[in-house]
N, CA and C atoms as a LAMMPS dump frame, in Angstrom:
ITEM: TIMESTEP
0
ITEM: NUMBER OF ATOMS
222
ITEM: BOX BOUNDS ff ff ff
-5.0000000000000000e+02 5.0000000000000000e+02
-5.0000000000000000e+02 5.0000000000000000e+02
-5.0000000000000000e+02 5.0000000000000000e+02
ITEM: ATOMS id mol type element x y z
1 1 1 N 0.77 -1.276 0.181
2 1 2 C 0.132 -0.184 -0.123
3 1 3 C 0.831 1.159 -0.027
4 2 1 N 1.916 1.149 0.692
5 2 2 C 2.648 2.351 0.638
6 2 3 C 3.338 2.89 -0.718
7 3 1 N 3.555 1.876 -1.697
8 3 2 C 4.128 2.477 -2.805
9 3 3 C 2.96 3.014 -3.718
10 4 1 N 1.378 2.758 -3.451
11 4 2 C 0.553 3.388 -3.893
12 4 3 C 0.184 4.981 -3.322
13 5 1 N 0.562 5.117 -2.197
14 5 2 C 0.325 6.296 -1.56
15 5 3 C 1.634 6.774 -0.709
16 6 1 N 2.216 7.7 -1.48
17 6 2 C 3.702 8.047 -0.905
18 6 3 C 3.471 8.606 0.668
19 7 1 N 2.558 9.222 0.875
20 7 2 C 2.387 9.876 2.431
21 7 3 C 2.204 8.549 3.272
22 8 1 N 1.68 7.484 2.936
23 8 2 C 1.676 6.587 3.831
24 8 3 C 2.916 5.72 3.928
25 9 1 N 3.777 5.804 2.653
26 9 2 C 4.855 5.044 2.616
27 9 3 C 5.891 5.727 3.817
28 10 1 N 5.811 7.078 3.756
29 10 2 C 6.884 8.006 4.685
30 10 3 C 6.263 7.545 6.092
31 11 1 N 5.167 7.448 6.291
32 11 2 C 4.758 7.296 7.622
33 11 3 C 5.265 5.804 8.299
34 12 1 N 5.054 4.92 7.336
35 12 2 C 4.966 3.646 7.62
36 12 3 C 6.717 3.087 7.908
37 13 1 N 7.294 3.889 7.194
38 13 2 C 8.829 3.692 7.219
39 13 3 C 9.617 4.461 8.118
40 14 1 N 8.944 5.139 8.905
41 14 2 C 9.604 5.841 10.264
42 14 3 C 10.215 4.939 10.93
43 15 1 N 11.374 5.305 11.692
44 15 2 C 11.892 4.373 12.419
45 15 3 C 11.363 4.267 14.076
46 16 1 N 11.058 3.132 14.998
47 16 2 C 10.364 3.009 16.028
48 16 3 C 11.153 4.004 16.853
49 17 1 N 10.12 4.568 17.689
50 17 2 C 10.457 5.732 18.81
51 17 3 C 10.247 4.968 20.078
52 18 1 N 11.262 5.233 20.81
53 18 2 C 11.453 4.497 22.315
54 18 3 C 10.687 5.438 23.209
55 19 1 N 9.549 4.76 23.833
56 19 2 C 8.845 5.477 24.866
57 19 3 C 9.166 5.532 26.145
58 20 1 N 9.565 4.108 26.567
59 20 2 C 10.03 3.499 27.9
60 20 3 C 11.169 2.715 27.555
61 21 1 N 12.198 3.162 28.408
62 21 2 C 13.364 2.436 28.834
63 21 3 C 13.674 2.022 30.025
64 22 1 N 13.884 0.653 30.372
65 22 2 C 14.113 0.087 31.741
66 22 3 C 13.268 0.545 32.725
67 23 1 N 12.083 0.722 32.408
68 23 2 C 10.743 1.301 33.479
69 23 3 C 10.59 2.723 33.707
70 24 1 N 11.505 3.519 32.589
71 24 2 C 11.284 4.798 32.815
72 24 3 C 10.854 5.772 31.531
73 25 1 N 9.903 6.589 31.562
74 25 2 C 9.522 7.385 30.409
75 25 3 C 10.503 8.041 29.764
76 26 1 N 10.625 8.128 28.509
77 26 2 C 11.269 9.049 27.673
78 26 3 C 10.35 10.254 27.259
79 27 1 N 10.301 11.224 28.311
80 27 2 C 9.548 12.393 28.148
81 27 3 C 9.674 13.122 26.784
82 28 1 N 10.766 13.162 26.216
83 28 2 C 11.006 14.036 24.975
84 28 3 C 10.233 13.258 23.974
85 29 1 N 10.463 11.898 23.813
86 29 2 C 9.582 11.079 22.838
87 29 3 C 8.267 10.907 22.884
88 30 1 N 7.752 10.774 24.359
89 30 2 C 6.309 11.067 24.658
90 30 3 C 5.812 12.017 24.006
91 31 1 N 6.345 13.219 24.337
92 31 2 C 5.65 14.729 23.955
93 31 3 C 5.849 14.776 22.207
94 32 1 N 7.172 14.111 21.618
95 32 2 C 6.95 14.175 20.06
96 32 3 C 5.781 13.244 19.588
97 33 1 N 5.363 12.31 20.196
98 33 2 C 4.044 11.42 19.704
99 33 3 C 2.698 11.871 20.419
100 34 1 N 2.839 13.01 21.105
101 34 2 C 1.761 13.834 21.901
102 34 3 C 0.921 12.832 22.706
103 35 1 N 1.789 11.862 23.376
104 35 2 C 1.2 10.884 24.203
105 35 3 C 1.368 11.325 25.695
106 36 1 N 0.332 10.98 26.543
107 36 2 C 0.571 11.305 28.028
108 36 3 C 0.88 10.283 28.761
109 37 1 N 1.367 10.39 29.989
110 37 2 C 1.802 8.942 30.497
111 37 3 C 0.427 8.376 30.978
112 38 1 N -0.822 8.964 31.345
113 38 2 C -1.96 8.303 31.546
114 38 3 C -2.381 7.438 30.019
115 39 1 N -2.319 8.043 29.327
116 39 2 C -2.529 7.181 28.097
117 39 3 C -1.677 5.912 27.715
118 40 1 N -0.264 6.194 28.028
119 40 2 C 0.568 5.019 28.079
120 40 3 C 0.238 3.91 28.88
121 41 1 N -0.186 4.448 30.036
122 41 2 C -0.357 3.513 31.242
123 41 3 C -1.8 2.575 30.815
124 42 1 N -2.626 3.472 30.281
125 42 2 C -4.04 2.708 29.771
126 42 3 C -3.612 1.406 28.674
127 43 1 N -2.815 2.108 27.66
128 43 2 C -2.369 0.937 26.66
129 43 3 C -1.686 -0.227 27.417
130 44 1 N -0.966 0.168 28.417
131 44 2 C -0.109 -0.794 29.135
132 44 3 C -0.975 -1.978 29.58
133 45 1 N -1.869 -1.427 30.527
134 45 2 C -3.122 -2.046 31.178
135 45 3 C -3.733 -3.222 30.326
136 46 1 N -3.962 -2.491 29.194
137 46 2 C -4.856 -3.291 28.095
138 46 3 C -3.93 -4.526 27.788
139 47 1 N -2.73 -4.429 27.86
140 47 2 C -1.913 -5.735 27.511
141 47 3 C -1.245 -6.33 28.779
142 48 1 N -2.129 -6.16 29.891
143 48 2 C -1.752 -6.79 30.793
144 48 3 C -0.681 -6.303 31.857
145 49 1 N 0.047 -5.046 31.689
146 49 2 C 0.992 -4.575 32.306
147 49 3 C 0.438 -3.482 33.352
148 50 1 N 0.917 -3.778 34.593
149 50 2 C 0.147 -2.869 35.704
150 50 3 C 1.353 -1.922 36.243
151 51 1 N 2.542 -2.17 35.887
152 51 2 C 3.585 -1.483 36.572
153 51 3 C 4.62 -0.946 35.37
154 52 1 N 4.884 0.124 35.415
155 52 2 C 5.742 0.649 34.216
156 52 3 C 7.309 0.112 34.673
157 53 1 N 7.649 -0.422 35.618
158 53 2 C 8.709 -1.013 36.115
159 53 3 C 8.938 -2.473 35.31
160 54 1 N 8.026 -2.893 34.976
161 54 2 C 7.983 -4.115 34.24
162 54 3 C 8.393 -4.134 33.016
163 55 1 N 8.379 -2.848 32.3
164 55 2 C 8.594 -2.704 30.817
165 55 3 C 10.052 -2.364 30.539
166 56 1 N 10.83 -3.337 30.043
167 56 2 C 12.096 -2.853 29.488
168 56 3 C 12.129 -1.996 28.444
169 57 1 N 11.358 -1.969 27.536
170 57 2 C 11.21 -1.148 26.426
171 57 3 C 9.822 -1.181 25.717
172 58 1 N 9.346 0.273 25.589
173 58 2 C 8.249 0.186 24.79
174 58 3 C 8.458 1.1 23.527
175 59 1 N 8.102 0.723 22.651
176 59 2 C 8.241 1.281 21.232
177 59 3 C 7.028 1.993 20.612
178 60 1 N 6.901 2.91 19.893
179 60 2 C 5.893 3.466 19.014
180 60 3 C 6.365 3.355 17.563
181 61 1 N 5.677 2.403 16.846
182 61 2 C 6.163 1.991 15.643
183 61 3 C 4.941 2.042 14.71
184 62 1 N 4.82 2.814 13.683
185 62 2 C 3.972 2.662 12.638
186 62 3 C 2.537 2.622 13.243
187 63 1 N 2.357 3.5 14.414
188 63 2 C 1.144 3.774 15.029
189 63 3 C 0.72 2.505 15.809
190 64 1 N 1.656 1.622 16.367
191 64 2 C 1.424 0.619 17.247
192 64 3 C 2.42 0.803 18.312
193 65 1 N 1.913 0.173 19.458
194 65 2 C 2.715 0.214 20.658
195 65 3 C 3.606 -1.279 20.713
196 66 1 N 4.704 -1.309 20.877
197 66 2 C 5.298 -2.51 21.109
198 66 3 C 6.186 -2.457 22.303
199 67 1 N 5.951 -3.657 22.977
200 67 2 C 6.479 -3.809 24.377
201 67 3 C 7.583 -4.869 24.631
202 68 1 N 8.665 -4.609 25.29
203 68 2 C 9.503 -5.693 25.681
204 68 3 C 9.528 -5.664 27.068
205 69 1 N 9.125 -6.703 27.717
206 69 2 C 9.008 -7 29.156
207 69 3 C 10.271 -7.637 29.99
208 70 1 N 10.575 -6.894 31.079
209 70 2 C 11.469 -7.613 31.762
210 70 3 C 11.137 -8.919 32.186
211 71 1 N 12.074 -9.784 32.699
212 71 2 C 11.79 -10.892 33.743
213 71 3 C 11.195 -10.883 35.224
214 72 1 N 11.376 -9.669 35.504
215 72 2 C 11.15 -9.434 36.803
216 72 3 C 9.724 -9.136 36.946
217 73 1 N 8.988 -10.066 37.623
218 73 2 C 7.708 -9.54 37.99
219 73 3 C 7.502 -9.451 39.561
220 74 1 N 6.616 -8.506 39.862
221 74 2 C 6.576 -8.006 41.389
222 74 3 C 5.291 -8.391 41.928
């Protein structure tokens, strides 16, 4: 589809943006995505994550939130 609509191709080919690293928010990247901490936590809870500390990394990639969780569960 990206080859049919150039604007979609540039949107889909953006590099992933790290929102959380080792349980800490990357505020600059959150602001860039116009995403609040509450909105991110809502997304995390929908995926079964109750605590930010459980997240090793969270990425925003082509309008999808991807998570990598740590092995430490509290």
